[in-house]
N, C-alpha and C positions, 0 to 999 in steps of 0.2 A: 714235870717235864724235865728230861735229863739235859745235861749240858750239850750233848751232840744234836738233841731236838731244836734246842734254842738257837744253836748255830744255823741249822737248816732254816728255820722259820725266818731268822734275819736275813739270811742270803737270799730266799725267795722275795721278801719284801723289797730289797735292794734292786733285784733284777726287775720287778714289776715297775719300780720307780723309774728305772731307766729307759724301760720299754714305752711307758707313759711320756716321760720327757721327749723321746725320739718321734713319738706320733704327734706331740703338739708342735715339735720344731717342724715336722714334715708339713703338717697342716699350714702352718705359719708361712712357710717357704712357697707352697703351692698358691696361697692366697696372694703373697707378695709377686709371684712370676705372673699371676693373672692380671694382677694391678698394672705391672709394667708393661705387659702385652696390650692391655687395652689403651694405656697411656700412649704407646708406640703407635697403635693403629690410628688414635685420634690425630696423631701428628702426621700420618701419611696422607698425600693429595688424593681426591677421590676423582677418577676418571670416567666421565660420560661419554656416550657416543654423541659426536657433534650432529646438529640438526642439518637436513639437506639444505644448500644454499639457494636463497630466495632470489629468483630471477627479478632484476629491475624492470619497471613497467615503464616504456616509453610510449607516450600517446601518439606519436607522428607515424604516418605511412604516406609513400608516394607511389603512384603508378604511372607507367608510360604504355600507352595503347595506340594500335593501328584502329581507327575509327571509321565505320561506314555510316554515313549519314543518308537515311533513305526516307525522303519526304512522302507524305501521303496526301496530294493536295486534290482528291477527289471532289471534296465538298466547296471547293472554291467558288466565290460569287463574281460575276463580271457585269457591269452596267456601262454600256456603251451609250452615250447620251444620244437620245432621239432615234435610236436604231435597235428595236426590240429584238429584231431577228439575229443580230450579233451579241445579244446579252444573255445572261443566264435565264432559263435553263439550257438555252441553245449552245451555249459556249461556256468555256471553263479555263482553267490554267493547269499545266504541266511544269513541274520544277525537277530539275536534274538531281541524280544521286551525286555523292561525293565521297572520296575516301581520304582522310587527312590524319596528321599526328595529334594526339591529344594528351595532356597532362591531368592528372588529378591528385589533390592533395586531401587527406583523411586525418581528422583528429579523433582520438578515442578519449570519450569522457570516462567510461569503463572498459572492460574486456569485451563488452558485447554491443555497446552504444557508441556510434560515431558519427560524425558530420563529415560530408565530402562535397568538395569544389571541384567541378571540372572546368577546365580552360582549354578553349581551342577556336579556331577561325576556319570557316568554310566559305567558298564562293560558289554560287549556283546560277545556272541558267534558267531563264523563265519563257515559256512560250505559251501560245494559246492552243485550245482544243475546241472541238465542235466546230461551230460555224466560224471560229478564228483559227481554225487548224492551218498548220504551215506558219504562222505568224511569230517571228522571234520578237519577244518583248523586251528583253534586257538581261542583264545580270546585277546580282547584289552580293554584297559579302555580309556574313553574319558573325557576330561575336555572342555566343549563347552562353554566359556563366550560368551553371545550375548548380543549386545547393540543395543536398539532400539530408535527411536524417535516416540512419540506418541501424538495423539489428542484425548483428554478427552470431551466428550460431557456431559454438567452439567445442561441440560434444562428437565431432567426427575426425578428431585426428588432424592430419595434414590437410584435409578437405574442409574448407571454412566457407560455407555459403551464407549468402546475407540478402536482405530484402530493404528497401527504401523508398522514400516518397519525400518530395520537395516542391521547391518553385524555381522558375527559370525566368531570366530577363534577358531578353535578346536585343541586341544593337544592330540595326542595319545600317551599313555605311558604304561608300564607295558604289553608290547606285548608278547604272549606266544604261541608257535606251540603246537598244538594237542599232536603230537608224539605219536599217538594211530593208529595201522595198521587198514584198513577198505577196504572193497571189494567194488570198485567203480563199477557203471553201465557200464562205457565204451560206445562204443570199444576204446581201448581194455579193457576188463573185468579183471583188475588186483587188487592185494591187494597194496594199496599206503599208504604212510606215510608222513605227513608234519612235517619237522623237523626244520624249520626256518620261521619267520614271522615278518615283519616290515611294520608298516603304516605310512605315512607321514603326518605331520600337514598340515591344510588345511584351507583357507578362504572360506567363504560361504554367500550368502545374506539370509535374514530372513524377513518374514511378519508375523503379528499377528492380532488377534481380541480377544476382551474379554469384561468383565464387572465387576465392583464391585457394590455390593448391601450393602449399608452402614446402619448398625443396630443403630448406634448413630454418634456422631461427629468423634470418633476415630477408631471404630471397624466395621468391614465389612466381607462379604464373596466375594470370588473372583472365577472367572471361566476364564481361559485363554487357547487359541489355538494358536500354531505358527507352522510355516512351514519353516524349514531349507533347504537350497540347499547346500549339504555337499558331496564333491566327491574327496577324497584324493586318491593319487597314493599307491600302496602296492607292496611287493615281498614277495615271499615265495620259500621254496624248498620243492618239492613233490617228494618223491622216488629218489632223486638225480637230479631231473630236475628243472630247475630255472622256477618259475612261476611268471608273472608281470600282471599288470592290473589297472584298476580305479574303485573304489568301490564307487557306487551311493547309499550312505546311505540315503540321502534326508528324514530324519526323520519328522513326525508330533509329535510336543510336545503338550500334551493334560494335563492340570493341573487344579486342585481345591483346594482352601484352604482358610486361612484367611487373611484379611487386617488389617494393623495398620496404621493409618494416625496421624503423630505427630501434 
């Protein structure tokens, strides 16, 4: 090998060494940069989309309604002592309709199952029918708290229908006899006067259906229909004769009003 060839060989080896060193430095630098980037990424906070807010569940609801109380007294019995012609099936009772304000309070055990208690007071006039037609018997006041267990359907948006069934206990108070002479149809066609009236408290069953239409989260409109089976015993004195029987009041309760959900 000539002296020039040796110089060229040494120069080439020196260049290859420098290139290898640069390559190793570049590789190390890339690895270091990647490690630093990973460390910085690990230190950065991770932001996730917040879950939608969960509405708090309040179990209480109240409604204020105008209530029509519509008795169905057609099956009532009358027994005028010693006068079969004035007794059932020749005679019966008529009980007046009434419109009153009514409050109900509902408690939801779940979003679908609730208990409802209604509160209201009504006063009704009682008169005779059939052979006792034209005879005013008197008036009585009813306090009919009714407790029902309801199922509410919640898959119709703002329209929320429900059904229910329960029990009623009606207290009759402020009973007053008519004390007004009247010519009854008979026979016998006589002038009769009711001078005493008593109506016993009674239990009864109840069913209902209705709906709320919610205007917003709290306020809504309500329509409600109930049927009560209410058949108290009663007694009266008509022209000195004792009268007893069973009054089939069996009212329909038809109401409409506003709802407030807490």
